[in-house]
C-alpha positions, -999 to +999 in steps of 0.1 A: -445+341+772-473+324+750-498+329+778-488+364+781-495+371+741-525+354+742-536+372+773-525+406+755-542+397+726-576+391+743-573+425+761-566+442+729-598+428+714-616+436+746-602+471+741-611+476+710-648+464+714-656+484+748-639+513+729-661+510+697-694+505+722-686+536+743-677+556+710-710+546+695-730+553+726-715+588+732-722+595+695-758+582+691-768+602+726-751+633+711-771+631+679-802+620+693-802+647+721-787+677+700-775+692+737-743+681+733-741+666+768-735+629+775-745+612+805-713+610+831-716+572+831-713+568+795-683+590+792-667+577+825-667+541+807-638+554+781-614+557+813-630+527+831-614+504+807-580+514+813-585+505+848-604+473+842-572+464+818-547+473+845-565+451+871-564+423+848-527+428+839-519+433+876-538+398+886-520+381+856-487+393+865-492+384+904-499+348+895-465+346+876-478+324+847-476+354+824-446+372+810-451+413+808-433+411+777-457+388+759-487+406+772-473+438+757-465+419+724-501+404+725-517+440+732-497+455+705-503+431+679-534+447+666-515+479+659-486+463+641-510+442+620-527+474+610-495+494+602-480+466+580-514+463+560-511+502+557-477+501+543-488+472+520-518+490+507-495+522+502-471+501+480-500+487+462-513+522+456-481+534+444-477+501+421-506+509+402-500+548+402-466+539+383-479+515+361-506+539+351-481+565+341-459+540+322-493+530+301-499+567+295-465+572+281-465+541+260-496+555+242-485+589+236-454+574+219-477+556+194 
């Protein structure tokens, strides 16, 4: 299971890095040319990464060393971490917002 989680985490980082590079290339080309046309290979790299990830997962599962649930957990760990951080930031915002209202109420009573 641990090997699957490590492979899933590595695939997640690979996916994010490849996605950001592809989007950056598409946007820089679109801004530079002003034509709106993007080279076909640049756009197809967005879909090619899914095939690469699927092949890696297929090969890993065929070896028998990697658990599919571990791969899924590792692949989704980044999303879970982002969601936890977003909830925590919202909590801090509302805590700060509420303490600001209490400070206004206390100053108006005096």
